[in-house]
VEXDREN-2710 file (C-alpha; in Angstrom, 1 decimal):
% VEXDREN-2710
k/r/px/py/pz
1/MET/-1.8/51.0/0.9
2/LYS/-4.4/48.5/-0.4
3/LYS/-1.6/46.3/-1.8
4/ILE/0.2/46.3/1.5
5/PHE/-3.0/45.3/3.4
6/GLY/-3.6/42.7/0.7
7/LEU/-0.1/41.3/1.1
8/ILE/-0.4/41.2/4.9
9/PHE/-3.8/39.4/4.6
10/ALA/-2.3/36.8/2.2
11/LEU/0.6/36.2/4.6
12/CYS/-1.7/35.8/7.5
13/LEU/-3.8/33.3/5.6
14/ILE/-0.8/31.3/4.6
15/ALA/0.4/31.3/8.2
16/THR/-2.9/29.9/9.4
17/ILE/-2.9/26.9/7.1
18/PRO/-0.3/24.9/9.1
19/ALA/-2.1/25.8/12.4
20/SER/-5.4/24.4/11.1
21/ALA/-3.9/21.3/9.5
22/GLN/-4.3/18.0/11.3
23/LEU/-1.5/15.5/11.8
24/LYS/-2.5/12.2/13.3
25/PHE/-0.6/9.0/14.0
26/GLY/-2.0/5.5/14.1
27/ILE/-1.6/1.7/13.9
28/LYS/-2.9/-0.1/10.8
29/ALA/-3.5/-3.8/10.3
30/GLY/-5.1/-5.8/7.5
31/THR/-5.3/-8.7/5.1
32/ASN/-3.6/-9.3/1.8
33/LEU/-5.8/-11.1/-0.7
34/THR/-3.0/-11.8/-3.2
35/GLY/-3.7/-12.8/-6.8
36/SER/-1.9/-15.6/-8.6
37/PRO/1.3/-14.6/-10.4
38/SER/0.6/-13.6/-14.0
39/ASP/2.0/-15.7/-16.8
40/MET/2.6/-18.7/-14.5
41/LYS/1.0/-21.8/-16.0
42/GLY/-0.3/-24.8/-14.1
43/ASP/-1.8/-25.0/-10.6
44/THR/-0.8/-21.6/-9.2
45/GLU/-2.7/-19.2/-7.0
46/GLY/-2.0/-16.5/-4.4
47/TYR/-2.9/-17.0/-0.7
48/THR/-4.1/-14.8/2.1
49/GLY/-1.5/-12.9/4.1
50/PHE/-1.5/-9.9/6.5
51/PHE/0.2/-6.6/7.2
52/VAL/0.7/-4.4/10.2
53/GLY/2.6/-1.2/11.1
54/PRO/2.4/2.5/12.0
55/MET/0.9/5.2/9.9
56/ALA/0.7/9.0/9.8
57/LYS/-2.1/11.1/8.2
58/PHE/-1.8/14.8/7.4
59/THR/-5.0/16.7/6.4
60/LEU/-5.9/20.2/5.4
61/PRO/-9.4/20.5/6.8
62/ILE/-10.6/23.4/4.6
63/VAL/-10.0/21.6/1.3
64/GLY/-10.0/18.0/2.4
65/LEU/-6.7/17.2/0.7
66/GLY/-4.0/15.3/2.6
67/LEU/-1.3/12.7/2.7
68/GLU/-0.9/9.4/4.4
69/ALA/2.3/7.4/4.8
70/ASP/2.6/3.9/6.3
71/VAL/5.5/1.6/7.2
72/LEU/4.2/-1.9/7.1
73/TYR/5.5/-5.4/7.8
74/SER/3.7/-7.6/5.2
75/GLN/3.3/-11.3/4.4
76/SER/1.9/-12.6/1.2
77/GLY/2.9/-15.3/-1.3
78/ALA/1.9/-17.9/-3.9
79/GLU/1.0/-21.5/-3.9
80/LEU/2.6/-23.4/-6.8
81/GLY/1.4/-27.0/-7.3
82/GLY/0.7/-27.4/-3.6
83/ASP/4.0/-25.7/-2.4
84/LYS/3.8/-22.4/-0.7
85/VAL/6.3/-19.6/-1.3
86/LYS/6.1/-17.0/1.4
87/LYS/7.1/-13.4/0.8
88/GLN/8.0/-11.2/3.7
89/SER/8.5/-7.5/3.0
90/ILE/8.6/-4.0/4.3
91/GLU/6.0/-1.9/2.4
92/ILE/5.9/1.9/2.3
93/PRO/2.7/3.2/0.7
94/VAL/2.3/7.0/0.3
95/TYR/-1.2/8.1/-0.5
96/LEU/-2.7/11.4/-1.7
97/ARG/-6.0/11.5/0.0
98/TYR/-9.2/13.5/-0.4
99/ASP/-11.5/13.4/2.6
100/LEU/-15.1/14.3/1.9
101/ALA/-16.2/15.9/5.2
102/LEU/-20.0/16.2/4.8
103/PRO/-21.6/18.6/7.4
104/VAL/-24.3/16.2/8.5
105/ILE/-22.3/13.1/9.1
106/SER/-18.7/14.3/9.6
107/ASN/-18.7/13.6/13.3
108/VAL/-19.7/10.0/12.5
109/ALA/-18.0/9.1/9.2
110/VAL/-15.7/10.9/6.7
111/PRO/-15.4/9.0/3.4
112/PHE/-12.2/9.3/1.5
113/ILE/-10.4/8.2/-1.7
114/ALA/-6.7/7.5/-1.8
115/VAL/-4.1/7.0/-4.6
116/GLY/-0.4/6.8/-4.6
117/PRO/2.8/4.7/-5.0
118/GLN/4.0/1.9/-2.8
119/PHE/7.6/0.9/-2.4
120/GLY/8.3/-2.7/-1.3
121/PHE/11.5/-4.3/0.0
122/THR/11.6/-8.1/0.3
123/ILE/13.2/-9.4/3.5
124/GLY/14.1/-12.9/4.5
125/ASP/13.9/-16.1/2.4
126/SER/11.5/-15.5/-0.5
127/GLU/12.1/-18.4/-3.0
128/LYS/11.3/-22.0/-3.6
129/ASP/13.9/-24.3/-5.1
130/TRP/12.9/-27.7/-6.5
131/LYS/16.1/-29.8/-6.2
132/ASP/18.2/-27.6/-8.6
133/VAL/15.6/-28.2/-11.4
134/ALA/13.4/-25.2/-11.1
135/ARG/13.1/-22.1/-8.9
136/PHE/10.5/-19.4/-8.1
137/GLU/11.7/-16.2/-6.4
138/TYR/10.4/-12.8/-5.5
139/LYS/12.3/-9.7/-6.5
140/LYS/14.1/-7.8/-3.8
141/SER/12.3/-4.5/-4.5
142/GLN/9.0/-3.7/-6.1
143/LEU/7.1/-0.5/-7.1
144/SER/3.3/-0.6/-7.2
145/LEU/0.3/1.7/-7.4
146/ASN/-2.5/1.9/-4.8
147/LEU/-6.1/2.8/-5.5
148/GLY/-8.5/2.8/-2.6
149/ILE/-11.6/4.1/-0.8
150/GLY/-12.5/4.1/2.8
151/ALA/-13.9/6.1/5.7
152/VAL/-12.8/7.4/9.1
153/LEU/-15.4/6.5/11.7
154/LEU/-15.9/8.5/14.9
155/ASN/-12.6/10.4/14.2
156/HIS/-10.5/7.5/15.3
157/VAL/-11.2/4.3/13.4
158/GLN/-10.3/4.0/9.7
159/ALA/-11.6/1.3/7.4
160/HIS/-9.9/1.0/4.0
161/VAL/-10.3/-1.2/0.9
162/ASN/-7.3/-0.9/-1.5
163/TYR/-6.2/-2.4/-4.8
164/ASN/-2.5/-2.7/-5.2
165/ILE/-1.3/-2.9/-8.9
166/ALA/2.2/-4.0/-9.7
167/MET/4.1/-1.5/-11.9
168/GLY/6.8/-4.0/-12.9
169/ASN/7.7/-7.7/-12.5
170/THR/7.4/-9.0/-8.9
171/SER/8.7/-12.6/-9.4
172/GLU/10.7/-14.9/-11.7
173/TYR/10.4/-18.6/-12.5
174/SER/13.7/-20.1/-13.6
175/LYS/14.9/-23.6/-14.7
176/PHE/18.4/-25.0/-14.4
177/THR/19.6/-25.8/-17.9
178/ASP/23.0/-26.0/-19.5
179/GLY/24.7/-25.6/-16.1
180/ALA/23.0/-22.2/-15.3
181/TRP/19.7/-20.8/-14.1
182/ASN/17.7/-19.4/-17.0
183/VAL/14.6/-17.2/-16.4
184/MET/11.6/-18.8/-18.1
185/THR/8.8/-16.5/-16.9
186/LYS/8.5/-13.1/-15.3
187/SER/5.3/-12.4/-13.4
188/LYS/3.3/-9.6/-11.8
189/THR/1.1/-10.0/-8.8
190/ASN/-1.7/-7.7/-7.8
191/THR/-3.4/-7.6/-4.4
192/TRP/-6.6/-6.6/-2.8
193/GLN/-6.1/-5.2/0.7
194/ILE/-8.6/-4.7/3.5
195/SER/-7.4/-2.8/6.6
196/VAL/-8.5/-1.2/9.8
197/ALA/-6.5/1.5/11.6
198/TYR/-6.8/3.3/14.9
199/LEU/-5.9/7.0/14.8
200/PHE/-4.7/8.6/18.1
END
């Protein structure tokens, strides 16, 4: 009999978890502080871009663990010897989050840490061609890792600082030699991101 009651209690506990979970949607916007492409020599640097799009946040209040997923339109790029190469992409970050809901300040601010992969898909023109002599272009897809901290303020406003680390090459620099394009340098680009979101 005790085993039956224990099983019933466990099933009831499991059934209450989805009911207590919180699912929120929001809009996120922020700034890309893009670093210069690695392994590129000469006068090269990244430049400031932006991103914007919808987000969803799922949290288990009892343990503070949760997930966040965004779908963002993003602009970033590089400046090579005075020429800008703009990159437009759709970025899909997926975060595993831990929200630290402290009893005294939880109604005002809930700090969190977040980590997870980001899947990027380049759209539009994302290359620079120097009169069939040299070419710099971004790859069509990228995988990166996000590490971030932030806080949810007044249950609706989220501030987030994130460092995006490229997990593979993000761009290529090629020269036209012997009648063909030959890759000279493959580079990675990491990005600091500062964002604000409003959760409905």
